[in-house]
C-alpha positions as a Markdown table, in Angstrom:
| # | Residue | x | y | z |
|---|---|---|---|---|
| 1 | Met | -8.6 | -18.2 | -12.5 |
| 2 | Ser | -12.0 | -19.4 | -12.6 |
| 3 | Thr | -15.1 | -17.4 | -14.1 |
| 4 | Ser | -16.6 | -17.4 | -10.7 |
| 5 | Thr | -13.5 | -15.5 | -9.3 |
| 6 | Leu | -13.2 | -13.0 | -12.3 |
| 7 | Asp | -16.3 | -12.2 | -11.5 |
| 8 | Asp | -16.0 | -11.2 | -7.8 |
| 9 | Thr | -12.7 | -9.5 | -8.8 |
| 10 | Ala | -14.4 | -7.4 | -11.8 |
| 11 | Val | -16.8 | -6.1 | -9.2 |
| 12 | Arg | -14.7 | -5.7 | -6.2 |
| 13 | Ile | -14.4 | -2.2 | -5.1 |
| 14 | Pro | -11.1 | -0.7 | -4.3 |
| 15 | Pro | -10.2 | 1.2 | -1.0 |
| 16 | Arg | -10.4 | 5.1 | -1.3 |
| 17 | Phe | -7.9 | 6.7 | -2.6 |
| 18 | Ala | -5.5 | 8.9 | -0.5 |
| 19 | Val | -5.5 | 11.8 | -2.5 |
| 20 | Thr | -4.0 | 14.5 | 0.2 |
| 21 | Gly | -1.3 | 12.5 | 0.8 |
| 22 | Val | -0.3 | 11.4 | -2.1 |
| 23 | Ala | -0.7 | 14.7 | -3.6 |
| 24 | Ala | 1.4 | 16.3 | -0.8 |
| 25 | Ile | 4.4 | 13.3 | -1.4 |
| 26 | Ala | 4.4 | 14.1 | -5.3 |
| 27 | Ala | 4.5 | 17.7 | -4.2 |
| 28 | Leu | 7.2 | 17.3 | -2.3 |
| 29 | Gly | 9.0 | 15.3 | -4.7 |
| 30 | Ser | 8.6 | 18.0 | -7.4 |
| 31 | Val | 9.6 | 20.8 | -5.0 |
| 32 | Ala | 12.8 | 18.8 | -4.0 |
| 33 | Leu | 13.7 | 18.5 | -7.8 |
| 34 | Leu | 12.6 | 21.8 | -9.2 |
| 35 | Ala | 15.2 | 23.2 | -6.4 |
| 36 | Phe | 18.3 | 21.4 | -7.8 |
| 37 | Leu | 17.0 | 21.8 | -11.5 |
| 38 | Gly | 19.2 | 24.5 | -13.1 |
| 39 | Arg | 22.1 | 24.4 | -10.4 |
| 40 | Tyr | 24.5 | 21.7 | -12.8 |
| 41 | Gly | 25.2 | 21.9 | -16.2 |
| 42 | Phe | 24.2 | 19.6 | -19.3 |
| 43 | Phe | 24.1 | 16.1 | -19.0 |
| 44 | Gly | 25.7 | 14.8 | -21.7 |
| 45 | Asp | 22.6 | 12.6 | -23.3 |
| 46 | Glu | 20.9 | 16.0 | -22.9 |
| 47 | Leu | 23.1 | 18.0 | -25.2 |
| 48 | Tyr | 22.4 | 15.0 | -27.6 |
| 49 | Phe | 18.6 | 15.0 | -27.1 |
| 50 | Val | 18.8 | 18.8 | -28.0 |
| 51 | Ser | 21.0 | 18.3 | -31.1 |
| 52 | Ala | 18.3 | 15.1 | -32.0 |
| 53 | Gly | 15.6 | 17.7 | -31.4 |
| 54 | Arg | 16.9 | 19.6 | -34.4 |
| 55 | Arg | 17.0 | 17.2 | -36.8 |
| 56 | Leu | 13.8 | 15.3 | -36.5 |
| 57 | Ser | 13.4 | 11.8 | -37.4 |
| 58 | Phe | 11.5 | 8.5 | -37.0 |
| 59 | Gly | 14.3 | 6.9 | -35.4 |
| 60 | Tyr | 17.7 | 7.0 | -33.7 |
| 61 | Ala | 20.4 | 4.8 | -33.5 |
| 62 | Asp | 19.5 | 3.8 | -30.5 |
| 63 | Gln | 16.3 | 5.2 | -29.4 |
| 64 | Gly | 13.0 | 6.6 | -30.6 |
| 65 | Pro | 12.1 | 9.7 | -31.7 |
| 66 | Leu | 10.2 | 11.1 | -28.5 |
| 67 | Val | 12.3 | 12.2 | -25.9 |
| 68 | Pro | 14.3 | 14.1 | -29.1 |
| 69 | Leu | 10.8 | 15.5 | -29.9 |
| 70 | Ile | 10.4 | 16.8 | -26.4 |
| 71 | Ala | 13.6 | 18.3 | -25.7 |
| 72 | His | 13.1 | 19.8 | -29.2 |
| 73 | Ala | 9.7 | 21.5 | -28.1 |
| 74 | Met | 11.3 | 22.7 | -24.8 |
| 75 | Asp | 14.2 | 24.1 | -26.5 |
| 76 | Ala | 11.7 | 26.1 | -28.5 |
| 77 | Val | 9.9 | 27.3 | -25.8 |
| 78 | Ala | 12.8 | 28.5 | -24.0 |
| 79 | Pro | 16.6 | 28.2 | -25.7 |
| 80 | Gly | 19.4 | 26.9 | -24.0 |
| 81 | Ser | 17.1 | 26.8 | -20.4 |
| 82 | Leu | 18.2 | 23.8 | -18.5 |
| 83 | Phe | 15.1 | 24.4 | -16.0 |
| 84 | Val | 12.5 | 24.6 | -19.2 |
| 85 | Leu | 14.2 | 21.8 | -20.6 |
| 86 | Arg | 14.3 | 19.2 | -17.4 |
| 87 | Leu | 10.8 | 20.1 | -16.4 |
| 88 | Pro | 8.8 | 17.2 | -18.3 |
| 89 | Ala | 11.5 | 14.8 | -16.1 |
| 90 | Val | 9.6 | 16.6 | -13.3 |
| 91 | Val | 6.5 | 16.0 | -14.6 |
| 92 | Ala | 6.7 | 12.5 | -15.2 |
| 93 | Thr | 8.6 | 11.8 | -12.1 |
| 94 | Ala | 5.8 | 13.1 | -10.1 |
| 95 | Gly | 2.8 | 11.6 | -12.3 |
| 96 | Ala | 4.8 | 8.1 | -11.9 |
| 97 | Ile | 4.3 | 8.7 | -8.0 |
| 98 | Val | 0.4 | 9.1 | -7.8 |
| 99 | Val | 0.0 | 6.4 | -10.4 |
| 100 | Thr | 2.2 | 3.8 | -8.1 |
| 101 | Ala | -0.4 | 4.4 | -5.2 |
| 102 | Leu | -3.2 | 4.1 | -8.2 |
| 103 | Ile | -1.5 | 0.7 | -8.2 |
| 104 | Thr | -1.8 | 0.0 | -4.6 |
| 105 | Arg | -5.4 | 0.8 | -4.5 |
| 106 | Glu | -6.0 | -1.2 | -7.3 |
| 107 | Leu | -4.6 | -4.3 | -5.3 |
| 108 | Gly | -6.6 | -3.5 | -2.3 |
| 109 | Gly | -4.2 | -1.7 | -0.6 |
| 110 | Thr | -5.3 | 1.1 | 2.3 |
| 111 | Arg | -4.6 | 4.4 | 2.4 |
| 112 | Thr | -1.1 | 3.9 | 4.5 |
| 113 | Ala | -0.2 | 1.4 | 2.2 |
| 114 | Gln | -0.7 | 3.5 | -0.8 |
| 115 | Leu | 1.0 | 6.6 | 1.0 |
| 116 | Leu | 4.2 | 4.2 | 2.3 |
| 117 | Ala | 4.4 | 2.9 | -2.0 |
| 118 | Ala | 4.2 | 6.8 | -3.1 |
| 119 | Ala | 6.9 | 7.3 | -0.4 |
| 120 | Gly | 9.0 | 4.6 | -1.9 |
| 121 | Tyr | 8.9 | 5.7 | -5.4 |
| 122 | Ala | 9.5 | 9.4 | -4.2 |
| 123 | Thr | 12.7 | 8.3 | -1.9 |
| 124 | Ser | 14.3 | 6.0 | -4.9 |
| 125 | Pro | 18.3 | 7.6 | -5.1 |
| 126 | Phe | 17.9 | 6.7 | -9.0 |
| 127 | Leu | 14.5 | 7.9 | -9.6 |
| 128 | Leu | 15.2 | 11.1 | -7.5 |
| 129 | Val | 18.6 | 11.4 | -9.9 |
| 130 | Gln | 16.6 | 10.6 | -13.3 |
| 131 | Gly | 13.7 | 13.0 | -12.2 |
| 132 | Ser | 15.9 | 15.8 | -12.3 |
| 133 | Gln | 17.2 | 15.5 | -16.1 |
| 134 | Leu | 15.7 | 14.7 | -19.2 |
| 135 | Ser | 16.2 | 11.3 | -20.1 |
| 136 | Thr | 15.1 | 8.2 | -21.9 |
| 137 | Asn | 14.8 | 6.5 | -18.5 |
| 138 | Val | 12.4 | 9.1 | -16.7 |
| 139 | Ile | 9.9 | 9.1 | -19.7 |
| 140 | Asp | 10.0 | 5.3 | -20.0 |
| 141 | Val | 9.8 | 4.4 | -16.2 |
| 142 | Ala | 6.7 | 6.5 | -16.0 |
| 143 | Leu | 5.0 | 4.9 | -19.0 |
| 144 | Trp | 5.8 | 1.3 | -17.5 |
| 145 | Val | 4.1 | 2.9 | -14.1 |
| 146 | Val | 0.8 | 4.0 | -16.2 |
| 147 | Ile | 0.9 | 0.6 | -18.2 |
| 148 | Thr | 1.0 | -1.4 | -15.0 |
| 149 | Trp | -1.9 | 0.4 | -13.3 |
| 150 | Leu | -3.9 | -0.2 | -16.5 |
| 151 | Val | -3.3 | -3.9 | -16.9 |
| 152 | Val | -4.0 | -4.5 | -13.2 |
| 153 | Arg | -7.0 | -2.2 | -13.1 |
| 154 | Trp | -8.2 | -4.4 | -16.1 |
| 155 | Thr | -7.8 | -7.5 | -14.2 |
| 156 | Arg | -10.4 | -6.0 | -11.5 |
| 157 | Thr | -12.7 | -4.0 | -14.1 |
| 158 | Gln | -12.5 | -6.4 | -16.9 |
| 159 | Arg | -13.4 | -3.2 | -18.9 |
| 160 | Asp | -11.5 | -3.3 | -22.5 |
| 161 | Ser | -11.8 | 0.3 | -22.6 |
| 162 | Val | -8.8 | 0.0 | -19.8 |
| 163 | Leu | -6.9 | -2.5 | -22.0 |
| 164 | Ile | -6.9 | -0.3 | -25.3 |
| 165 | Trp | -5.4 | 2.4 | -23.1 |
| 166 | Ala | -2.8 | 0.3 | -21.9 |
| 167 | Phe | -1.9 | -0.4 | -25.5 |
| 168 | Leu | -2.2 | 3.3 | -26.4 |
| 169 | Val | 0.2 | 4.0 | -24.1 |
| 170 | Thr | 2.2 | 1.2 | -24.6 |
| 171 | Ala | 2.4 | 2.6 | -28.2 |
| 172 | Val | 4.2 | 6.2 | -27.2 |
| 173 | Ala | 6.6 | 4.0 | -24.8 |
| 174 | Phe | 7.5 | 2.2 | -27.6 |
| 175 | Gln | 8.9 | 5.7 | -29.2 |
| 176 | Val | 10.7 | 6.2 | -26.4 |
| 177 | Lys | 12.8 | 2.6 | -25.9 |
| 178 | Trp | 12.1 | -1.0 | -27.3 |
| 179 | Leu | 11.7 | -2.4 | -24.1 |
| 180 | Ile | 8.1 | -2.5 | -23.4 |
| 181 | Pro | 7.6 | -5.6 | -26.0 |
| 182 | Phe | 9.3 | -7.3 | -22.7 |
| 183 | Phe | 6.7 | -6.4 | -20.5 |
| 184 | Trp | 4.2 | -7.6 | -22.5 |
| 185 | Leu | 5.9 | -10.7 | -23.0 |
| 186 | Thr | 5.8 | -11.2 | -19.4 |
| 187 | Val | 2.2 | -10.1 | -18.9 |
| 188 | Val | 1.5 | -13.4 | -21.7 |
| 189 | Leu | 4.1 | -15.5 | -19.3 |
| 190 | Ala | 2.0 | -14.7 | -16.2 |
| 191 | Val | -1.5 | -15.0 | -17.7 |
| 192 | Leu | -0.5 | -18.4 | -19.4 |
| 193 | Ala | 0.7 | -19.5 | -15.8 |
| 194 | Val | -1.5 | -18.2 | -13.1 |
| 195 | Gly | -4.7 | -16.8 | -15.6 |
| 196 | Pro | -6.9 | -15.0 | -16.1 |
| 197 | Arg | -6.2 | -16.3 | -19.6 |
| 198 | Glu | -9.6 | -14.6 | -20.4 |
| 199 | Leu | -6.7 | -11.4 | -21.1 |
| 200 | Leu | -5.6 | -13.6 | -24.2 |
| 201 | Arg | -9.3 | -14.1 | -25.5 |
| 202 | Arg | -10.6 | -10.7 | -25.5 |
| 203 | Arg | -10.5 | -8.8 | -29.2 |
| 204 | Ala | -9.3 | -5.6 | -27.2 |
| 205 | Phe | -6.1 | -7.2 | -26.6 |
| 206 | Trp | -5.3 | -8.0 | -30.1 |
| 207 | Leu | -6.8 | -4.9 | -31.4 |
| 208 | Gly | -4.6 | -3.2 | -28.9 |
| 209 | Ala | -1.7 | -5.2 | -30.3 |
| 210 | Ala | -2.5 | -4.4 | -33.7 |
| 211 | Ile | -2.2 | -0.4 | -32.8 |
| 212 | Val | 1.1 | -0.8 | -30.9 |
| 213 | Ala | 2.3 | -2.6 | -34.3 |
| 214 | Val | 0.9 | -0.1 | -36.7 |
| 215 | Thr | 2.5 | 2.8 | -34.6 |
| 216 | Ala | 5.7 | 1.3 | -34.5 |
| 217 | Leu | 6.0 | 0.7 | -38.3 |
| 218 | Pro | 7.8 | 4.3 | -39.3 |
| 219 | Ser | 10.4 | 3.9 | -36.4 |
| 220 | Leu | 10.8 | -0.2 | -37.6 |
| 221 | Gly | 10.8 | 1.5 | -41.0 |
| 222 | Trp | 13.7 | 4.0 | -40.2 |
| 223 | Gln | 15.8 | 1.2 | -38.4 |
| 224 | His | 15.5 | -1.0 | -41.8 |
| 225 | Arg | 16.9 | 1.3 | -43.9 |
| 226 | His | 19.5 | 2.3 | -41.7 |
| 227 | Asp | 20.5 | -1.3 | -41.3 |
| 228 | Trp | 19.0 | -1.6 | -37.4 |
| 229 | Pro | 21.7 | 0.0 | -36.0 |
| 230 | Gln | 19.5 | 0.0 | -32.6 |
| 231 | Val | 20.0 | -3.7 | -32.2 |
| 232 | Ser | 23.5 | -3.1 | -32.6 |
| 233 | Met | 23.3 | -1.3 | -29.7 |
| 234 | Gly | 22.1 | -3.8 | -27.6 |
| 235 | Ser | 26.3 | -4.8 | -27.0 |
| 236 | Val | 27.0 | -1.1 | -26.4 |
| 237 | Val | 24.6 | -1.4 | -23.8 |
| 238 | Ala | 25.6 | -4.8 | -22.4 |
| 239 | Ala | 29.6 | -3.9 | -22.3 |
| 240 | Glu | 28.5 | -0.7 | -20.2 |
| 241 | Ser | 26.8 | -3.2 | -17.8 |
| 242 | Asp | 29.5 | -5.3 | -17.2 |
| 243 | Phe | 31.8 | -2.4 | -16.4 |
| 244 | Val | 29.6 | -1.6 | -13.6 |
| 245 | Gly | 29.6 | -5.3 | -12.4 |
| 246 | Gly | 27.0 | -7.0 | -14.9 |
| 247 | Arg | 24.7 | -9.3 | -13.5 |
| 248 | Leu | 27.0 | -10.6 | -10.6 |
| 249 | Leu | 25.8 | -6.7 | -8.7 |
| 250 | Phe | 22.5 | -6.6 | -10.5 |
| 251 | Ile | 20.2 | -7.7 | -7.6 |
| 252 | Pro | 22.7 | -5.2 | -5.0 |
| 253 | Ser | 22.5 | -2.2 | -7.5 |
| 254 | Ala | 18.4 | -2.8 | -8.0 |
| 255 | Met | 18.2 | -2.9 | -4.2 |
| 256 | Phe | 20.4 | 0.7 | -4.5 |
| 257 | Val | 18.1 | 1.9 | -6.9 |
| 258 | Ala | 14.9 | 1.3 | -4.9 |
| 259 | Gly | 16.2 | 3.1 | -1.6 |
| 260 | Leu | 15.9 | 2.1 | 2.0 |
| 261 | Leu | 12.1 | 2.2 | 1.9 |
| 262 | Gly | 11.8 | 0.8 | -1.5 |
| 263 | Thr | 13.9 | -2.4 | -0.3 |
| 264 | Val | 11.8 | -2.9 | 2.9 |
| 265 | Leu | 8.6 | -2.8 | 0.6 |
| 266 | Val | 10.2 | -5.0 | -1.8 |
| 267 | Gly | 11.2 | -7.5 | 0.9 |
| 268 | Cys | 7.9 | -7.3 | 2.6 |
| 269 | Gly | 6.0 | -8.0 | -0.7 |
| 270 | Val | 8.1 | -10.8 | -1.5 |
| 271 | Trp | 7.4 | -12.6 | 1.6 |
| 272 | Ala | 3.8 | -11.8 | 1.7 |
| 273 | Leu | 3.9 | -13.3 | -2.0 |
| 274 | Leu | 6.1 | -16.5 | -1.3 |
| 275 | Arg | 3.3 | -17.4 | 1.9 |
């Protein structure tokens, strides 16, 4: 991407945000989740999070410290309450619905496109299930959505402050799971392939990466002292994936995760991109 193109992108003003419509979709999704929040018992992992939260640490065998910390805080507010324990999942899901629409806006999507994107997120079967229970996935996915929005916004505005915020959220995401570095690896590969390569020349990029590295040290130190149990969990997760079909069913299962509207939107987006 040339410098002139970068400049043109930086001054482009995105369409108006569909505040009312997106807020309504997020509210309806939240109401649907809240209606069933306490109607079934503890999910197995939730009991684990509550137990781990009572033994707060910089790390655990299969995750970072953030979700157990959230479980500890919710259990302290209302001990034994499923409804309160799961409220952060609802908040994260509602927030991700709104930010999904903001991503669409940054990409130049009209208010109709923003509403479709928000509705696609809100009607995803996987996300609806995840939004009704406290899990690493529900927090991690929401953080990925925020980071994506910030990266896309930086591409348009070229503001280093936006890039710093993207890495600050990344530092939080690393305290949930260790998957977020793969997001940035993909970003770097995409930048090297199609630009804007200016991203890799920005001091804010390397400053942000350093911030993430420093904030990750306590968790990495814990893993080192305990012989890297989270790395060993990779084979366990792979075995679980093979049990439900593994690589062969990855695409079909991803389409189910996206839901009907999400699948249609993905298809339209890929078609438009290839054209």
